[in-house]
N, C-alpha and C positions, 0 to 999 in steps of 0.2 A: 339720158342725162341723170346723173346722180346728184341729188340735192333737194332743197326745199325752201319755202318761204314760211316763216313763222310769225304769228302775231305775238309780240313780246309784251304788249300792254295788258293791264288787268281788266280791260273792257272790250266789248264787241266792237269791231271795226268793219266798215263797208269799203271794200277795195276790190279791184280786179273783177268787177261785175258780180260780187257775191258778199255775203256777210260772213265774217271770219271771227270765230270764237277766240277768247284769250288762250294762248298756247297752242292753237290749232296749226298744224303743218299742212301746207299744200305742196305736192310734188312739183318739181320744175318741169317734168314731162307734161303734166296737165296744162301748166301755164304756157309751155312752148307751143303746144297744139293750138292754144287759143290766141296767142300773141306773136310768137316767134315766126311761125309760118306766114302769117298775115303781113308782117313787117319785113320779111326776108332776112332774118337774123340767123346766123349759124348756131346750131345747138351745142354750144360750148361755153367757155367763160365769158364770151362777149354777150351772150343772152343774160347771164347773171348780172353783168355790169350794166347792161341796158335797163334791167329792172331796177337796180339801185339808183341810176341817174334819172330815169324818166318816170317810172310808175310809182315806186316806193322810196321816196327821198328821205323820209324821216327815220333816222337810225335809232331813235329812242323807241319807236313802235315796231319796226320791222327787222327781223333777223333773216338775212338771205345767205344761204349756205350752198356752196357748189363744191363737189369733190375736187380736191387739189387746189382750191382757191384759198390763199393765205390772207387776203384782204376781206374776208367774210365780215359782214356787218353783224355785230353781236351786242347784246345788252351788257355783258360783263366779260372780261378777259378770262376769268376762271370758268365761265360757262362753256368754253369751247370744248372741253373734255367731258363735262358732266352737266346734266340738266338741272340738278338740285340747286346749285347756287343761283341759277337764273330765276328759279321760283322764289327764292328768298329775297332776291333783289327786287322783283316786281312787288312782293308783299311790302317791302319797305316803302316803295313809292306810294302805295295805297294808304299807308298809315300817315304819310306826310301830308296828304291832301286834307283839306277841311271837310268835315262830314256834311253830307247832303241833308238839309233839313227841309222837310216838306211841310209847308204851312197849310192850315185849314183854308178851304176856299172862302173867299169873301162873298158878301151878299150879291154884289154886282156880277161877279164871275158866275155864280150859280144861276142868276136870272138870265144870263147870256149863253147858257149851255145850249148845245144843239140837242135834238131829240136823241141822237145816238149816245151822246155823252150822258144824258139824263138816264137813259135805260141802263147804262153801265154803272153809273155812280150812285143813283138814287137808292137802290136797295141797301147800300152800305152807309148811307147818310142817316144820322140819328138826331141831329140838332134841330129841334122843333122851332125854336125862336128864330134862328137864321133862315130856316126854310119858309117861315111865315113872312119875313121881310122880303125874301127873294120872290115869293108869290105876289106880294104887293107890287114890287117893281116890275115883274114880268107881266102882270096884268095890264100895266100901262103901256107896254111895248106892242108894236104891231107884229103879227105872225107868230105869236107866242101862245096860241090857244091850246095846242097839244101839251106844251110844257106846263101851262097852268093846271090842266087836268091832271097831269102826272104829279105835280106838286101837291094838289088837293088830295089825291088818292094816297100819297105817301104820308101826308099829315094825318089823315084818318087812320091809317095803319099804326102810326106812332101813338096817336091818342088812345087807340084800343089796346095797344100793348102796355101802355102806362097804367091803365086802370087795374 
């Protein structure tokens, strides 16, 4: 089978039992081995149609191409011949979205971190005042002994580095 499925969105997607990067193409042969044989679908246009109708319905995200198929799902009509206009179109979609603003963690959030989160995030955390408040709250909670020790250790490190 000649053709592919492409992630036309600007973000990673999870579909077809895999993570698919933006712009990544998956050959239809590979998908046919995984799904077509199992469902008893012929390896022709009917498999591409089945993917469009059953597995990958959103035409804004998925581009499904099959050799000789005129009803191919595309992001942009001009993108049928060239890949460059499709990249420009996805870039426009990204700029139209509101920017993702990551807020600083609140005291209660910090006090409720798991040990794994604390091991990952504490070395990057530098706000002593917030960490003291989080320690005060965490010390009043049950099963937060390890977190309290980690907070105290980080506070000592920050105090030493400020001197």
